[in-house]
N, CA, C and O atoms as a GROMACS GRO file, in nm:
protein
  400
    1MET      N    1   2.586   0.115   5.053
    1MET     CA    2   2.706   0.203   5.016
    1MET      C    3   2.664   0.325   4.951
    1MET      O    4   2.562   0.324   4.881
    2GLN      N    5   2.737   0.438   4.969
    2GLN     CA    6   2.675   0.566   4.927
    2GLN      C    7   2.714   0.588   4.776
    2GLN      O    8   2.830   0.569   4.739
    3GLY      N    9   2.631   0.623   4.704
    3GLY     CA   10   2.644   0.640   4.560
    3GLY      C   11   2.623   0.528   4.464
    3GLY      O   12   2.652   0.535   4.345
    4ASP      N   13   2.567   0.417   4.530
    4ASP     CA   14   2.540   0.296   4.452
    4ASP      C   15   2.406   0.318   4.368
    4ASP      O   16   2.315   0.387   4.415
    5ILE      N   17   2.396   0.263   4.252
    5ILE     CA   18   2.268   0.285   4.170
    5ILE      C   19   2.178   0.174   4.191
    5ILE      O   20   2.222   0.061   4.168
    6ILE      N   21   2.047   0.190   4.235
    6ILE     CA   22   1.967   0.078   4.263
    6ILE      C   23   1.886   0.061   4.147
    6ILE      O   24   1.842   0.163   4.095
    7ASP      N   25   1.856  -0.063   4.093
    7ASP     CA   26   1.803  -0.103   3.976
    7ASP      C   27   1.655  -0.132   4.011
    7ASP      O   28   1.630  -0.247   4.047
    8GLY      N   29   1.553  -0.042   4.006
    8GLY     CA   30   1.433  -0.066   4.034
    8GLY      C   31   1.343  -0.111   3.909
    8GLY      O   32   1.221  -0.116   3.926
    9THR      N   33   1.389  -0.138   3.807
    9THR     CA   34   1.320  -0.171   3.697
    9THR      C   35   1.235  -0.319   3.725
    9THR      O   36   1.117  -0.332   3.694
   10LYS      N   37   1.302  -0.411   3.779
   10LYS     CA   38   1.244  -0.535   3.811
   10LYS      C   39   1.106  -0.529   3.883
   10LYS      O   40   1.015  -0.610   3.864
   11ARG      N   41   1.101  -0.423   3.969
   11ARG     CA   42   0.991  -0.396   4.049
   11ARG      C   43   0.871  -0.369   3.951
   11ARG      O   44   0.758  -0.417   3.963
   12PHE      N   45   0.906  -0.297   3.867
   12PHE     CA   46   0.792  -0.228   3.791
   12PHE      C   47   0.784  -0.307   3.629
   12PHE      O   48   0.740  -0.258   3.525
   13ALA      N   49   0.837  -0.428   3.647
   13ALA     CA   50   0.828  -0.503   3.504
   13ALA      C   51   0.686  -0.530   3.473
   13ALA      O   52   0.604  -0.566   3.558
   14LYS      N   53   0.655  -0.509   3.336
   14LYS     CA   54   0.514  -0.546   3.301
   14LYS      C   55   0.500  -0.705   3.274
   14LYS      O   56   0.387  -0.754   3.286
   15ASN      N   57   0.600  -0.780   3.243
   15ASN     CA   58   0.580  -0.923   3.235
   15ASN      C   59   0.589  -1.000   3.346
   15ASN      O   60   0.640  -1.112   3.334
   16ARG      N   61   0.543  -0.955   3.470
   16ARG     CA   62   0.541  -1.040   3.576
   16ARG      C   63   0.483  -1.168   3.569
   16ARG      O   64   0.384  -1.184   3.496
   17PRO      N   65   0.532  -1.270   3.638
   17PRO     CA   66   0.463  -1.400   3.606
   17PRO      C   67   0.324  -1.405   3.664
   17PRO      O   68   0.310  -1.358   3.778
   18ILE      N   69   0.224  -1.452   3.605
   18ILE     CA   70   0.089  -1.470   3.658
   18ILE      C   71   0.042  -1.619   3.630
   18ILE      O   72   0.074  -1.688   3.533
   19SER      N   73  -0.033  -1.650   3.726
   19SER     CA   74  -0.100  -1.787   3.741
   19SER      C   75  -0.221  -1.790   3.674
   19SER      O   76  -0.299  -1.705   3.718
   20PRO      N   77  -0.268  -1.864   3.576
   20PRO     CA   78  -0.391  -1.884   3.535
   20PRO      C   79  -0.492  -1.939   3.634
   20PRO      O   80  -0.613  -1.917   3.631
   21GLY      N   81  -0.438  -2.001   3.708
   21GLY     CA   82  -0.519  -2.084   3.814
   21GLY      C   83  -0.557  -1.969   3.936
   21GLY      O   84  -0.668  -1.965   3.990
   22ARG      N   85  -0.471  -1.898   3.962
   22ARG     CA   86  -0.494  -1.788   4.054
   22ARG      C   87  -0.606  -1.680   4.013
   22ARG      O   88  -0.691  -1.628   4.085
   23ALA      N   89  -0.577  -1.660   3.856
   23ALA     CA   90  -0.681  -1.580   3.806
   23ALA      C   91  -0.820  -1.609   3.811
   23ALA      O   92  -0.910  -1.528   3.835
   24ALA      N   93  -0.832  -1.746   3.782
   24ALA     CA   94  -0.969  -1.807   3.783
   24ALA      C   95  -1.013  -1.798   3.936
   24ALA      O   96  -1.126  -1.755   3.962
   25ARG      N   97  -0.928  -1.836   4.035
   25ARG     CA   98  -0.979  -1.852   4.183
   25ARG      C   99  -1.000  -1.712   4.235
   25ARG      O  100  -1.073  -1.698   4.333
   26LEU      N  101  -0.944  -1.604   4.179
   26LEU     CA  102  -0.970  -1.471   4.222
   26LEU      C  103  -1.100  -1.409   4.168
   26LEU      O  104  -1.144  -1.301   4.208
   27SER      N  105  -1.158  -1.486   4.071
   27SER     CA  106  -1.293  -1.432   4.011
   27SER      C  107  -1.384  -1.491   4.075
   27SER      O  108  -1.488  -1.515   4.014
   28ILE      N  109  -1.373  -1.528   4.213
   28ILE     CA  110  -1.469  -1.541   4.309
   28ILE      C  111  -1.545  -1.406   4.344
   28ILE      O  112  -1.666  -1.397   4.364
   29ILE      N  113  -1.462  -1.310   4.346
   29ILE     CA  114  -1.496  -1.155   4.330
   29ILE      C  115  -1.510  -1.140   4.173
   29ILE      O  116  -1.411  -1.146   4.100
   30PRO      N  117  -1.624  -1.122   4.130
   30PRO     CA  118  -1.610  -1.102   3.969
   30PRO      C  119  -1.542  -0.987   3.934
   30PRO      O  120  -1.572  -0.876   3.978
   31GLY      N  121  -1.453  -1.008   3.856
   31GLY     CA  122  -1.355  -0.923   3.776
   31GLY      C  123  -1.225  -0.905   3.855
   31GLY      O  124  -1.131  -0.846   3.802
   32LEU      N  125  -1.213  -0.954   3.980
   32LEU     CA  126  -1.074  -0.948   4.027
   32LEU      C  127  -0.960  -1.032   3.962
   32LEU      O  128  -0.841  -1.004   3.973
   33GLY      N  129  -1.008  -1.137   3.896
   33GLY     CA  130  -0.915  -1.226   3.801
   33GLY      C  131  -0.866  -1.154   3.694
   33GLY      O  132  -0.748  -1.164   3.659
   34HIS      N  133  -0.961  -1.070   3.631
   34HIS     CA  134  -0.916  -0.987   3.514
   34HIS      C  135  -0.809  -0.871   3.539
   34HIS      O  136  -0.716  -0.839   3.466
   35TRP      N  137  -0.850  -0.814   3.671
   35TRP     CA  138  -0.745  -0.715   3.721
   35TRP      C  139  -0.621  -0.774   3.745
   35TRP      O  140  -0.522  -0.712   3.704
   36TYR      N  141  -0.604  -0.886   3.806
   36TYR     CA  142  -0.491  -0.960   3.809
   36TYR      C  143  -0.429  -0.993   3.696
   36TYR      O  144  -0.307  -0.979   3.694
   37ALA      N  145  -0.498  -1.044   3.577
   37ALA     CA  146  -0.446  -1.067   3.448
   37ALA      C  147  -0.391  -0.964   3.380
   37ALA      O  148  -0.312  -0.990   3.289
   38GLY      N  149  -0.425  -0.822   3.413
   38GLY     CA  150  -0.405  -0.706   3.347
   38GLY      C  151  -0.477  -0.643   3.258
   38GLY      O  152  -0.434  -0.572   3.167
   39ALA      N  153  -0.631  -0.677   3.291
   39ALA     CA  154  -0.714  -0.617   3.216
   39ALA      C  155  -0.822  -0.556   3.317
   39ALA      O  156  -0.932  -0.606   3.335
   40PRO      N  157  -0.778  -0.450   3.376
   40PRO     CA  158  -0.880  -0.393   3.483
   40PRO      C  159  -1.006  -0.345   3.437
   40PRO      O  160  -1.108  -0.359   3.505
   41LEU      N  161  -1.004  -0.281   3.308
   41LEU     CA  162  -1.126  -0.229   3.277
   41LEU      C  163  -1.218  -0.348   3.227
   41LEU      O  164  -1.336  -0.329   3.258
   42LYS      N  165  -1.200  -0.445   3.170
   42LYS     CA  166  -1.272  -0.560   3.150
   42LYS      C  167  -1.313  -0.616   3.290
   42LYS      O  168  -1.430  -0.653   3.304
   43GLY      N  169  -1.226  -0.626   3.394
   43GLY     CA  170  -1.272  -0.646   3.529
   43GLY      C  171  -1.378  -0.607   3.562
   43GLY      O  172  -1.467  -0.682   3.601
   44VAL      N  173  -1.392  -0.446   3.550
   44VAL     CA  174  -1.467  -0.327   3.608
   44VAL      C  175  -1.616  -0.378   3.542
   44VAL      O  176  -1.718  -0.393   3.609
   45VAL      N  177  -1.606  -0.398   3.416
   45VAL     CA  178  -1.733  -0.434   3.336
   45VAL      C  179  -1.793  -0.557   3.378
   45VAL      O  180  -1.916  -0.565   3.387
   46PHE      N  181  -1.703  -0.674   3.411
   46PHE     CA  182  -1.778  -0.804   3.459
   46PHE      C  183  -1.817  -0.765   3.597
   46PHE      O  184  -1.932  -0.801   3.621
   47PHE      N  185  -1.759  -0.701   3.697
   47PHE     CA  186  -1.823  -0.678   3.812
   47PHE      C  187  -1.931  -0.596   3.798
   47PHE      O  188  -2.026  -0.633   3.866
   48ALA      N  189  -1.950  -0.495   3.732
   48ALA     CA  190  -2.069  -0.434   3.719
   48ALA      C  191  -2.188  -0.538   3.651
   48ALA      O  192  -2.301  -0.542   3.700
   49ALA      N  193  -2.159  -0.601   3.564
   49ALA     CA  194  -2.242  -0.679   3.486
   49ALA      C  195  -2.307  -0.806   3.592
   49ALA      O  196  -2.413  -0.865   3.571
   50ILE      N  197  -2.242  -0.822   3.674
   50ILE     CA  198  -2.284  -0.934   3.777
   50ILE      C  199  -2.340  -0.897   3.875
   50ILE      O  200  -2.450  -0.939   3.913
   51VAL      N  201  -2.261  -0.797   3.940
   51VAL     CA  202  -2.297  -0.741   4.076
   51VAL      C  203  -2.411  -0.641   4.055
   51VAL      O  204  -2.504  -0.646   4.136
   52GLY      N  205  -2.415  -0.550   3.957
   52GLY     CA  206  -2.510  -0.448   3.945
   52GLY      C  207  -2.652  -0.485   3.959
   52GLY      O  208  -2.728  -0.433   4.041
   53PRO      N  209  -2.684  -0.581   3.875
   53PRO     CA  210  -2.830  -0.624   3.867
   53PRO      C  211  -2.878  -0.694   4.005
   53PRO      O  212  -2.996  -0.700   4.038
   54ILE      N  213  -2.767  -0.748   4.086
   54ILE     CA  214  -2.816  -0.807   4.220
   54ILE      C  215  -2.840  -0.700   4.315
   54ILE      O  216  -2.933  -0.711   4.395
   55VAL      N  217  -2.763  -0.593   4.314
   55VAL     CA  218  -2.781  -0.485   4.392
   55VAL      C  219  -2.921  -0.402   4.359
   55VAL      O  220  -3.005  -0.363   4.440
   56LEU      N  221  -2.921  -0.389   4.233
   56LEU     CA  222  -3.052  -0.316   4.199
   56LEU      C  223  -3.182  -0.400   4.185
   56LEU      O  224  -3.286  -0.347   4.147
   57GLY      N  225  -3.175  -0.519   4.213
   57GLY     CA  226  -3.295  -0.617   4.214
   57GLY      C  227  -3.348  -0.659   4.087
   57GLY      O  228  -3.457  -0.715   4.078
   58THR      N  229  -3.260  -0.629   3.975
   58THR     CA  230  -3.329  -0.661   3.847
   58THR      C  231  -3.273  -0.767   3.778
   58THR      O  232  -3.274  -0.774   3.655
   59GLU      N  233  -3.215  -0.865   3.864
   59GLU     CA  234  -3.162  -0.974   3.822
   59GLU      C  235  -3.249  -1.077   3.729
   59GLU      O  236  -3.364  -1.098   3.768
   60LEU      N  237  -3.212  -1.134   3.626
   60LEU     CA  238  -3.290  -1.197   3.539
   60LEU      C  239  -3.356  -1.332   3.622
   60LEU      O  240  -3.279  -1.423   3.654
   61ASP      N  241  -3.488  -1.340   3.651
   61ASP     CA  242  -3.532  -1.443   3.721
   61ASP      C  243  -3.649  -1.519   3.641
   61ASP      O  244  -3.758  -1.467   3.618
   62LEU      N  245  -3.614  -1.645   3.603
   62LEU     CA  246  -3.710  -1.716   3.544
   62LEU      C  247  -3.749  -1.834   3.622
   62LEU      O  248  -3.786  -1.932   3.558
   63THR      N  249  -3.746  -1.840   3.744
   63THR     CA  250  -3.769  -1.951   3.829
   63THR      C  251  -3.935  -2.004   3.783
   63THR      O  252  -3.959  -2.120   3.748
   64VAL      N  253  -4.006  -1.929   3.790
   64VAL     CA  254  -4.141  -1.960   3.757
   64VAL      C  255  -4.162  -2.042   3.634
   64VAL      O  256  -4.231  -2.144   3.632
   65VAL      N  257  -4.100  -1.991   3.534
   65VAL     CA  258  -4.095  -2.056   3.405
   65VAL      C  259  -4.023  -2.195   3.419
   65VAL      O  260  -4.063  -2.296   3.361
   66GLY      N  261  -3.918  -2.191   3.498
   66GLY     CA  262  -3.849  -2.298   3.506
   66GLY      C  263  -3.893  -2.414   3.602
   66GLY      O  264  -3.846  -2.527   3.594
   67ALA      N  265  -3.980  -2.378   3.684
   67ALA     CA  266  -4.053  -2.474   3.766
   67ALA      C  267  -4.157  -2.513   3.693
   67ALA      O  268  -4.201  -2.623   3.728
   68ALA      N  269  -4.226  -2.450   3.581
   68ALA     CA  270  -4.344  -2.515   3.527
   68ALA      C  271  -4.280  -2.608   3.425
   68ALA      O  272  -4.349  -2.704   3.394
   69LEU      N  273  -4.149  -2.596   3.362
   69LEU     CA  274  -4.073  -2.679   3.266
   69LEU      C  275  -4.002  -2.775   3.337
   69LEU      O  276  -3.961  -2.870   3.270
   70GLY      N  277  -3.976  -2.774   3.464
   70GLY     CA  278  -3.888  -2.865   3.537
   70GLY      C  279  -3.748  -2.846   3.516
   70GLY      O  280  -3.675  -2.942   3.542
   71ILE      N  281  -3.693  -2.732   3.468
   71ILE     CA  282  -3.538  -2.723   3.465
   71ILE      C  283  -3.503  -2.570   3.520
   71ILE      O  284  -3.575  -2.472   3.499
   72PRO      N  285  -3.390  -2.569   3.589
   72PRO     CA  286  -3.366  -2.433   3.649
   72PRO      C  287  -3.316  -2.341   3.533
   72PRO      O  288  -3.223  -2.366   3.456
   73LEU      N  289  -3.400  -2.223   3.536
   73LEU     CA  290  -3.346  -2.131   3.455
   73LEU      C  291  -3.288  -1.998   3.515
   73LEU      O  292  -3.264  -1.901   3.444
   74ASP      N  293  -3.270  -2.002   3.644
   74ASP     CA  294  -3.228  -1.874   3.719
   74ASP      C  295  -3.055  -1.894   3.716
   74ASP      O  296  -2.991  -1.901   3.820
   75LEU      N  297  -2.993  -1.902   3.584
   75LEU     CA  298  -2.860  -1.924   3.567
   75LEU      C  299  -2.783  -1.803   3.494
   75LEU      O  300  -2.668  -1.807   3.450
   76GLY      N  301  -2.873  -1.695   3.492
   76GLY     CA  302  -2.794  -1.586   3.413
   76GLY      C  303  -2.684  -1.524   3.474
   76GLY      O  304  -2.577  -1.508   3.416
   77GLY      N  305  -2.706  -1.488   3.597
   77GLY     CA  306  -2.593  -1.430   3.675
   77GLY      C  307  -2.472  -1.532   3.717
   77GLY      O  308  -2.354  -1.501   3.735
   78LEU      N  309  -2.530  -1.658   3.728
   78LEU     CA  310  -2.414  -1.745   3.765
   78LEU      C  311  -2.344  -1.815   3.632
   78LEU      O  312  -2.231  -1.864   3.633
   79GLY      N  313  -2.416  -1.811   3.536
   79GLY     CA  314  -2.362  -1.847   3.409
   79GLY      C  315  -2.246  -1.732   3.361
   79GLY      O  316  -2.137  -1.761   3.313
   80LEU      N  317  -2.288  -1.614   3.383
   80LEU     CA  318  -2.175  -1.500   3.350
   80LEU      C  319  -2.067  -1.491   3.453
   80LEU      O  320  -1.953  -1.451   3.427
   81TRP      N  321  -2.109  -1.529   3.571
   81TRP     CA  322  -1.989  -1.542   3.662
   81TRP      C  323  -1.895  -1.665   3.637
   81TRP      O  324  -1.776  -1.655   3.666
   82GLY      N  325  -1.946  -1.783   3.583
   82GLY     CA  326  -1.866  -1.885   3.550
   82GLY      C  327  -1.778  -1.841   3.426
   82GLY      O  328  -1.657  -1.861   3.421
   83PHE      N  329  -1.849  -1.783   3.333
   83PHE     CA  330  -1.757  -1.734   3.214
   83PHE      C  331  -1.654  -1.640   3.248
   83PHE      O  332  -1.546  -1.643   3.188
   84CYS      N  333  -1.679  -1.550   3.345
   84CYS     CA  334  -1.586  -1.461   3.392
   84CYS      C  335  -1.470  -1.532   3.446
   84CYS      O  336  -1.360  -1.496   3.402
   85ALA      N  337  -1.473  -1.615   3.522
   85ALA     CA  338  -1.374  -1.715   3.562
   85ALA      C  339  -1.286  -1.768   3.477
   85ALA      O  340  -1.163  -1.764   3.485
   86TYR      N  341  -1.385  -1.840   3.357
   86TYR     CA  342  -1.296  -1.899   3.268
   86TYR      C  343  -1.213  -1.794   3.161
   86TYR      O  344  -1.106  -1.818   3.106
   87ASP      N  345  -1.295  -1.674   3.149
   87ASP     CA  346  -1.215  -1.578   3.070
   87ASP      C  347  -1.083  -1.534   3.138
   87ASP      O  348  -0.975  -1.520   3.082
   88ALA      N  349  -1.107  -1.517   3.257
   88ALA     CA  350  -0.968  -1.467   3.317
   88ALA      C  351  -0.863  -1.570   3.336
   88ALA      O  352  -0.748  -1.533   3.361
   89TYR      N  353  -0.895  -1.695   3.328
   89TYR     CA  354  -0.820  -1.794   3.322
   89TYR      C  355  -0.755  -1.798   3.176
   89TYR      O  356  -0.633  -1.812   3.166
   90ARG      N  357  -0.823  -1.786   3.086
   90ARG     CA  358  -0.766  -1.783   2.943
   90ARG      C  359  -0.694  -1.661   2.923
   90ARG      O  360  -0.594  -1.675   2.853
   91MET      N  361  -0.719  -1.533   2.970
   91MET     CA  362  -0.638  -1.425   2.945
   91MET      C  363  -0.499  -1.439   3.011
   91MET      O  364  -0.394  -1.413   2.952
   92ALA      N  365  -0.506  -1.484   3.140
   92ALA     CA  366  -0.379  -1.514   3.214
   92ALA      C  367  -0.269  -1.621   3.131
   92ALA      O  368  -0.148  -1.611   3.109
   93ARG      N  369  -0.351  -1.707   3.103
   93ARG     CA  370  -0.286  -1.820   3.003
   93ARG      C  371  -0.225  -1.764   2.886
   93ARG      O  372  -0.106  -1.786   2.865
   94ASN      N  373  -0.297  -1.690   2.803
   94ASN     CA  374  -0.254  -1.642   2.700
   94ASN      C  375  -0.140  -1.528   2.706
   94ASN      O  376  -0.063  -1.498   2.614
   95ARG      N  377  -0.144  -1.473   2.834
   95ARG     CA  378  -0.051  -1.376   2.872
   95ARG      C  379   0.091  -1.433   2.897
   95ARG      O  380   0.188  -1.358   2.894
   96MET      N  381   0.100  -1.529   2.916
   96MET     CA  382   0.192  -1.627   2.977
   96MET      C  383   0.276  -1.658   2.844
   96MET      O  384   0.398  -1.670   2.861
   97ARG      N  385   0.236  -1.669   2.739
   97ARG     CA  386   0.299  -1.720   2.628
   97ARG      C  387   0.399  -1.616   2.587
   97ARG      O  388   0.372  -1.496   2.592
   98PRO      N  389   0.516  -1.662   2.548
   98PRO     CA  390   0.625  -1.565   2.499
   98PRO      C  391   0.559  -1.484   2.369
   98PRO      O  392   0.467  -1.533   2.302
   99ALA      N  393   0.616  -1.359   2.343
   99ALA     CA  394   0.574  -1.292   2.218
   99ALA      C  395   0.661  -1.349   2.100
   99ALA      O  396   0.782  -1.368   2.107
  100ALA      N  397   0.587  -1.372   2.001
  100ALA     CA  398   0.648  -1.427   1.879
  100ALA      C  399   0.755  -1.324   1.824
  100ALA      O  400   0.819  -1.349   1.723
   0.00000   0.00000   0.00000
């Protein structure tokens, strides 16, 4: 109909429903889960912290020390990646809570 006003505010709502599980799954690409949960700057920082050292070849590699001790010590990047997924999950879960 001509002259009808279309309400577009729902399309741009800030409180869109987000899934903590989806945020954690999206973290398979470091930082993408944070971007989805509404923290894009934090996502960029996680991406740079995880992918940057791999690209530059400066990733912390303690496999020689770990081989001597019999324990795996090459978990720096993987540990941070796991924390990235957990943190994205936690952020999305906290964002779902209604404001007090």
